[in-house]
Steps between C-alpha positions, in 0.01 A plus 500: 500500500297625207164673516240612251174684532206274539369428157249270338646341187279416207534132589378565861216716375395224257526243776280697745237579239504147362462341847203721590350426167547124544352524855197683373442273193549163680630193322682478170590865416706507178805713425308647202209620722742653749695674230186630327344626825789726570663546153812327619730306272396127484867412509562694819191362664605142409841563659358650817246223535773234465688682779194509722438129427861421588445680835183295553260795502311373201458157340402434147320249284588444136280454198225699320309553827819549706626801681624630834335485837606589856718235667386615849195676646479870408527589866835323514668695222617848576614763257845469665505126403430604144752792504773289645438210258593739222743750662661289770505570873405865592777612728595803706839648434747660718576788274301667223813590316653161531799610700666230714635765745368843596650767718161581642337308788148539367377511143480847363179410331350398829452142410211591266590222254472235768175650620364504142608139442338389825174672414507353152567152632232520767244621245584206272514252784152607638326498163403152394318402182188448709479877555447543117228230508324675787518852341390621157796591275 
């Protein structure tokens, strides 16, 4: 098994920011407006939005008045949905160091990595886009 510290890639960060922005702006939010709002690369935003579209979190319309809009209700899209659309399934690992076999019965690090991963996943799972519509950010 392999493990890594929980991290938020640039793509996952763009995805979360873009999805909240789309939720707040309503219909037809363009790649350009997302990129300009956060000083992101238009190219990276376009790639991330294509991935989110493929995962059916956003839909898009083409043309001069086109753009992206949520494919589901804001309450039905969690940050975990967004994170996993970009990063893949968030999993717990047996060993922080990636060892297949260990002499010790219990993890010398006390299982902190699993605890951190669980807390991170629960936070993302319990925070929907609706939260950002209901609170001022």
